C-alpha positions in Angstrom: -0.5 0.1 -0.3 1.6 3.9 -0.6 2.7 5.3 2.4 3.1 2.2 4.3 7.3 1.6 5.4 9.4 -1.7 5.0 11.9 -3.2 6.6 13.9 -5.9 4.9 16.7 -6.8 7.7 19.4 -9.7 7.7 19.9 -11.2 10.5 23.2 -13.4 12.0 26.6 -13.3 12.3 29.1 -13.7 9.2 31.5 -15.0 11.6 30.3 -18.8 12.2 29.4 -19.9 8.5 26.2 -21.1 8.3 24.7 -18.3 10.9 25.6 -14.9 8.3 22.8 -16.0 6.4 20.6 -13.7 6.6 23.2 -10.8 6.4 24.3 -12.5 2.7 20.8 -12.2 2.0 20.3 -8.9 2.6 23.4 -7.9 1.1 23.0 -10.1 -2.1 19.3 -8.4 -1.9 20.7 -4.6 -2.6 23.1 -5.6 -5.1 20.7 -7.4 -7.1 17.6 -4.6 -6.9 16.7 -1.1 -6.8 13.6 -0.8 -4.3 11.5 2.8 -3.6 12.0 4.9 -0.9 9.7 2.9 1.3 11.7 0.6 2.0 15.0 0.1 4.0 17.6 -2.6 3.5 19.5 -3.2 6.8 22.2 -5.6 7.9 20.7 -6.0 11.5 23.7 -8.7 12.3 23.3 -9.5 16.3 22.6 -6.1 17.3 19.5 -7.3 19.4 17.4 -4.8 21.1 18.7 -2.2 19.8 16.9 -2.8 16.4 13.4 -1.7 18.3 13.7 1.5 17.1 14.0 0.4 13.1 11.2 -2.3 13.9 8.8 0.1 15.3 9.0 2.1 12.4 8.2 -0.5 9.8 4.4 -1.4 9.0 5.8 -3.9 7.0 8.8 -6.2 8.3 10.8 -8.8 6.2 13.2 -10.6 7.9 16.0 -13.2 6.4 17.4 -15.9 9.0 19.4 -19.0 9.1 17.4 -21.1 11.8 17.6 -24.6 12.7 14.3 -26.6 12.4 15.8 -29.6 12.1 14.7 -30.5 8.2 18.0 -31.0 5.7 20.3 -28.6 4.9 19.6 -25.4 3.3 16.1 -25.9 3.5 14.1 -22.9 2.8 11.4 -22.3 5.3 8.4 -19.1 5.2 6.8 -18.0 8.0 3.9 -15.5 8.2 3.0 -12.6 10.7 2.0 -14.3 13.8 4.0 -17.1 13.8 7.3 -15.6 13.3 8.1 -15.2 17.2 7.8 -18.1 18.6 9.5 -20.1 14.8 12.3 -17.4 15.5 12.7 -19.3 18.8 11.7 -22.7 18.3 15.8 -24.2 18.4 17.9 -21.2 19.1 21.1 -21.4 17.8 23.2 -18.2 18.9 22.2 -15.3 20.8 20.8 -13.4 18.5 17.7 -15.7 18.1 16.7 -14.3 21.6 17.7 -11.0 21.2 15.4 -10.9 17.7 11.9 -12.3 19.9 12.9 -10.3 22.3 13.1 -7.4 19.9 9.5 -8.3 18.4 8.4 -8.6 21.8 9.5 -4.9 23.1 7.9 -3.1 19.9 4.5 -4.7 20.4 4.7 -3.5 24.0 5.9 -0.2 23.3 2.6 -0.1 21.1 3.9 0.2 17.9 5.1 -2.8 15.9 4.8 -4.3 11.9 1.3 -4.8 11.0 2.7 -7.7 8.4 6.1 -10.0 9.3 7.8 -12.3 6.7 10.6 -15.0 8.1 12.0 -16.5 5.4 14.8 -18.9 7.0 17.5 -21.5 6.2 18.2 -24.9 7.3 21.8 -24.0 8.4 24.3 -26.9 8.0 28.0 -25.7 9.8 27.7 -23.3 12.6 30.7 -23.9 14.2 33.6 -23.3 11.5 34.7 -19.9 13.2 36.0 -17.4 9.9 33.9 -19.5 7.9 31.4 -18.1 4.7 28.5 -19.7 3.9 28.5 -23.9 2.9 27.4 -24.5 -0.8 23.7 -26.2 0.4 23.3 -22.9 2.4 24.7 -20.4 -0.1 22.6 -22.2 -3.3 19.7 -20.5 -1.7 20.1 -17.1 -1.8 18.9 -16.3 -4.6 15.4 -18.6 -3.5 15.6 -16.7 -0.8 15.5 -13.5 -2.5 13.2 -14.6 -5.0 10.3 -15.4 -2.3 10.7 -12.1 -0.8 10.3 -10.1 -4.4 7.4 -12.7 -5.2 6.1 -11.4 -1.6 6.0 -7.8 -2.2 4.7 -8.2 -5.8 1.5 -9.3 -3.4 1.6 -6.3 -1.3 1.7 -3.9 -4.4 5.6 -2.8 -3.5 8.1 -2.3 -6.7 11.0 -4.0 -6.9 13.0 -3.9 -9.9 16.0 -5.6 -10.9 19.3 -3.9 -10.6 20.4 -2.8 -14.1 23.9 -4.7 -15.7 26.5 -2.8 -14.9 25.1 -0.5 -12.1 26.3 -0.2 -8.3 24.9 0.0 -4.9 26.1 1.8 -1.7 26.7 -1.2 0.2 25.8 -2.4 3.5 29.0 -3.1 4.9 32.3 -2.7 4.2 34.1 -4.3 1.4 36.6 -6.1 4.0 33.6 -8.3 5.1 31.5 -8.0 2.2 30.9 -11.8 1.0 33.2 -11.7 -2.2 36.0 -10.0 -0.5 35.4 -12.2 2.8 36.0 -15.5 1.2 38.9 -14.7 -1.2 40.5 -13.3 1.9 40.2 -15.5 4.9 43.7 -16.9 6.5 44.8 -20.3 6.5 43.5 -22.4 9.1 47.4 -22.5 10.6 47.0 -19.0 10.6 43.4 -18.0 11.9 41.9 -20.3 14.5 38.5 -22.0 13.6 37.3 -23.3 16.7 36.5 -19.3 18.0 38.6 -16.1 18.7 42.3 -17.7 19.5 42.5 -14.2 21.8 39.2 -15.1 24.5 40.8 -18.3 24.1 44.6 -18.5 24.8 43.7 -15.3 27.7 45.0 -15.8 30.9 41.6 -14.0 32.5 39.2 -16.2 31.0 38.0 -18.6 33.6 36.0 -21.3 32.6 33.9 -21.7 36.5 30.3 -23.0 36.0 27.7 -23.0 38.8 25.2 -25.4 40.2 21.6 -24.4 38.3 19.1 -24.1 41.6 16.5 -26.9 41.4 13.5 -24.8 41.4 13.1 -22.1 39.2 13.6 -18.5 38.8 10.5 -16.7 39.8 10.3 -12.6 39.2 7.0 -10.9 40.2 6.0 -7.7 38.6 3.3 -4.7 40.0 1.9 -3.7 36.9 -0.8 -1.3 39.1 2.7 0.8 40.5 4.1 1.6 36.9 0.2 2.5 35.8 0.1 6.2 34.6 -3.1 7.8 35.9 
């Protein structure tokens, strides 16, 4: 509809292989398509609650993400509207998913959330390769995922057109972390740790000190009456 604001959001962590699917999808969308001024493309990364103001501004929200649905690697799954929050937390793989559930909940609590939601998710294959890129089974689903988004926009009456050949778009992220450069300049396994940030893993200041969790679940009561305004 005319005047509606649209946010196309890619979330995830490009440092952990297939976790970066959402970011790579919106990055590719930006390179392949031109959008009207009412459509904002955004690399949401792992920003969590910092995304709340942007989500609140949107009437229509489209999210690309990698989510573990326990399906074959590379399987696409499309979720709409009120079902999106529950699927975002169905089987969490990382902190960013919990954070985005909270983003949607917070936007709703603040009284302004998108009227329509579309989640385009992919089943990841590999999440434990620090500094790695998308696996072929997941990378191959970027274009099909974009086509789902384009078809959805057409359904909503929003005109999305292919970017003319030879034209360039403003990038959503620095060239060093854009997909092509990221894949081309990955250090060797000898030069870069594959299981995490070596600065943390090898630091003497990091101590593993697990605590016993209480048998009884923690509860917290909030008296909303004290917080209501007359």
